[in-house]
C-alpha positions in Angstrom: -53.8 13.0 -20.6 -53.6 9.5 -19.2 -52.3 8.2 -22.5 -49.5 10.8 -22.6 -48.5 10.0 -19.0 -48.4 6.3 -19.8 -46.3 6.9 -22.9 -43.9 9.1 -20.9 -43.5 6.5 -18.2 -42.8 3.8 -20.8 -40.2 5.9 -22.5 -38.6 6.6 -19.1 -38.5 2.9 -18.3 -37.0 2.1 -21.7 -34.2 4.7 -21.0 -33.7 3.3 -17.5 -33.3 -0.3 -18.8 -31.0 0.8 -21.6 -28.8 2.4 -19.1 -28.8 -0.7 -16.9 -27.9 -2.9 -19.9 -25.1 -0.5 -20.8 -23.7 -0.7 -17.2 -23.9 -4.5 -17.2 -22.2 -4.8 -20.5 -19.4 -2.5 -19.3 -19.0 -4.5 -16.1 -19.0 -7.8 -18.1 -16.3 -6.4 -20.4 -14.2 -5.1 -17.5 -14.4 -8.6 -15.9 -13.3 -10.3 -19.1 -10.4 -7.9 -19.5 -9.4 -8.4 -15.9 -9.5 -12.2 -16.2 -7.9 -12.5 -19.6 -5.8 -9.5 -20.5 -4.5 -7.5 -17.6 -5.1 -6.7 -13.9 -4.0 -3.8 -11.7 -2.4 -4.3 -8.4 -1.3 -1.9 -5.6 2.2 -2.4 -4.0 1.5 -2.6 -0.2 5.0 -3.3 1.1 8.6 -2.5 0.5 10.0 -6.0 -0.3 10.7 -5.1 -4.0 12.3 -1.7 -3.4 13.7 0.2 -5.2 12.2 -1.5 -8.3 8.7 -1.1 -6.9 7.7 1.3 -4.2 4.9 1.3 -1.7 2.0 3.1 -3.4 2.8 2.0 -6.9 -0.1 0.8 -9.0 1.1 -1.7 -11.5 -0.4 -3.6 -14.4 0.1 -7.4 -14.7 -0.5 -9.2 -18.0 -2.5 -12.4 -17.7 -1.6 -14.0 -21.0 2.2 -14.0 -20.6 2.4 -17.4 -18.8 -0.9 -18.7 -20.0 -4.0 -19.1 -17.8 -4.1 -21.0 -14.5 -6.5 -21.1 -11.6 -5.2 -17.9 -10.0 -5.6 -16.0 -13.3 -9.3 -16.0 -12.5 -9.2 -15.2 -8.8 -11.5 -15.1 -6.8 -13.0 -18.0 -8.8 -9.9 -20.3 -8.4 -11.8 -22.8 -6.2 -14.0 -23.7 -9.1 -11.2 -24.4 -11.6 -8.9 -27.3 -12.2 -5.1 -27.3 -11.8 -2.9 -26.8 -14.8 -2.4 -24.0 -17.3 -3.9 -23.2 -20.6 -1.7 -21.8 -23.4 1.2 -22.0 -20.8 4.6 -20.5 -21.3 7.4 -20.4 -18.7 8.7 -17.3 -16.9 12.3 -16.2 -17.5 14.9 -15.6 -14.8 14.6 -12.0 -13.6 10.9 -11.5 -14.3 9.0 -9.6 -11.7 5.9 -11.8 -11.0 2.7 -11.7 -9.1 1.8 -15.1 -7.6 0.1 -17.0 -4.8 2.4 -18.8 -2.4 1.5 -22.3 -1.3 1.5 -21.5 2.5 -0.8 -18.5 1.9 -2.8 -19.1 -1.3 -5.3 -16.4 -0.5 -2.8 -13.6 -0.8 -1.0 -12.0 -3.8 2.7 -11.6 -3.5 5.2 -10.0 -5.9 8.8 -11.0 -6.2 11.6 -11.5 -8.8 12.1 -15.0 -10.3 15.6 -16.0 -9.3 15.6 -19.8 -9.5 14.3 -22.0 -12.2 13.4 -25.7 -11.9 16.5 -27.7 -11.2 18.6 -24.7 -9.9 20.5 -24.6 -6.7 20.1 -21.3 -4.9 22.0 -20.1 -1.8 22.9 -16.9 -0.1 26.5 -16.7 1.2 27.5 -13.6 3.2 24.8 -11.6 1.5 25.9 -12.7 -2.0 23.4 -14.6 -4.2 24.8 -17.8 -5.8 23.1 -19.8 -8.5 24.3 -23.3 -9.2 27.5 -22.7 -7.2 28.4 -19.4 -9.0 28.2 -16.0 -7.4 25.9 -13.6 -9.3 27.7 -10.6 -10.7 27.4 -7.8 -8.2 28.5 -4.2 -8.7 28.5 -1.8 -5.7 26.8 1.5 -6.3 27.5 2.8 -2.8 25.0 4.2 -0.4 22.0 6.1 -1.8 19.2 8.1 -0.1 15.8 6.5 -0.4 12.4 7.7 0.9 10.7 4.8 2.5 6.9 4.2 2.9 6.9 6.3 6.1 8.4 9.3 4.3 11.7 8.8 6.1 15.0 9.2 4.2 17.2 6.2 4.6 20.8 5.8 3.3 21.0 2.2 2.0 23.9 0.3 0.4 22.9 -0.6 -3.2 24.2 -3.1 -5.7 23.5 -3.8 -9.4 23.1 -7.5 -9.8 23.2 -9.2 -13.1 21.7 -12.6 -13.5 23.3 -15.3 -15.7 20.8 -14.5 -18.5 21.8 -10.8 -18.5 18.9 -9.4 -16.6 20.1 -6.5 -14.4 18.5 -4.7 -11.6 19.3 -2.7 -8.4 19.1 -4.5 -5.0 19.3 -3.1 -1.5 21.6 -4.5 1.2 20.9 -3.4 4.8 23.8 -5.1 6.4 24.3 -8.4 8.1 20.9 -10.2 8.5 19.7 -13.7 9.2 18.8 -14.5 5.6 22.3 -13.4 4.3 23.4 -17.0 4.8 21.2 -19.9 3.9 21.2 -23.5 3.1 21.2 -24.6 -0.6 17.7 -24.6 -2.0 17.2 -27.1 -4.8 14.3 -25.9 -6.9 11.9 -28.8 -7.7 10.5 -29.4 -11.1 7.5 -27.2 -11.9 8.5 -24.7 -9.2 10.3 -21.3 -9.0 12.4 -19.6 -6.4 11.4 -16.0 -5.7 13.3 -13.2 -4.0 12.7 -9.5 -3.2 15.1 -6.8 -4.4 15.1 -5.3 -0.9 16.9 -8.4 0.3 16.8 -7.8 4.0 13.2 -6.6 4.0 11.7 -9.5 2.1 10.0 -12.7 3.3 10.4 -14.8 0.1 11.4 -18.3 -1.0 14.2 -18.3 1.6 11.3 -18.5 4.2 9.4 -21.8 3.5 6.7 -21.0 6.0 5.8 -17.8 4.2 6.6 -18.4 0.5 8.9 -21.3 -0.2 9.0 -22.8 -3.7 6.3 -21.4 -5.9 4.4 -23.8 -8.2 4.0 -22.9 -11.8 0.2 -23.2 -11.4 0.3 -20.4 -8.8 1.7 -17.7 -11.1 -0.7 -14.9 -12.0 1.5 -12.9 -14.4 4.5 -10.6 -14.8 4.4 -6.9 -13.8 4.8 -4.7 -16.9 4.7 -1.1 -15.8 3.7 1.3 -13.1 0.5 3.0 -14.1 0.6 5.7 -11.3 2.2 6.1 -7.9 1.4 8.1 -4.7 3.5 8.6 -1.6 2.4 8.1 2.0 0.8 11.6 2.3 -2.0 10.7 -0.1 -5.5 10.2 1.3 -8.9 9.9 -0.4 -10.3 12.0 2.5 -8.0 14.8 1.4 -8.5 14.9 -2.4 -5.8 17.6 -3.0 -3.2 15.1 -1.8 -3.8 13.1 -5.0 -1.9 15.9 -6.7 0.6 16.8 -3.9 1.4 13.1 -3.3 1.7 12.1 -7.0 5.1 10.7 -8.0 5.4 12.0 -11.5 8.8 10.3 -12.1 7.1 6.9 -11.7 4.2 7.5 -14.1 4.1 4.7 -16.7 7.5 3.5 -15.6 8.5 0.1 -17.0 9.1 -2.7 -14.4 12.4 -4.5 -15.0 
């Protein structure tokens, strides 16, 4: 009887440790994938509307620009500066990065200015190297903001010099509609939100400013899933009622 009990206990412990090892292997694999392949992010603010909405969950690829310190956050403090297997972002990419003034926070904006560019806003119109960016008015459109309120916002389709096209919001005359000329230093990028009057971006040096190449995490590729402001984990049924089906697996561009 004693031997049977001992054998049963040993078998149970073997099963327990097999399960522990399986969980540890799975966690290790998940961490490797997060650091080297892709990472999910949730969009917390409306600065990239309408391209990205509050409540979108996006996937960012880590290999696209190579690997820098912030590719391995929160371990960045242990790693040197520079990038491994680096490649440069293209104008128009939607990118997650860490700004110099607030390197502990992830931001997401669109790459507007490349190293050596001169960027300026003149009466709400974006200019790059002295040339106004092509801008087509799409009129006012209704848009449900993060508070569930319908706004009617003037929209434009902007087309950058390399042909990348996207929709930008214009909420009227604002302080950042007219800026000085920003000359982008070597090794840095100029970022802007698509919701121009609702975005603290490279036009605000104390918040974002010029973004160093080393501080890029990666480009946003697609929206995995999206939920509106009615969703709460304490009310599980809202995961269905607040689900935005039209944004499921939507490409980010």
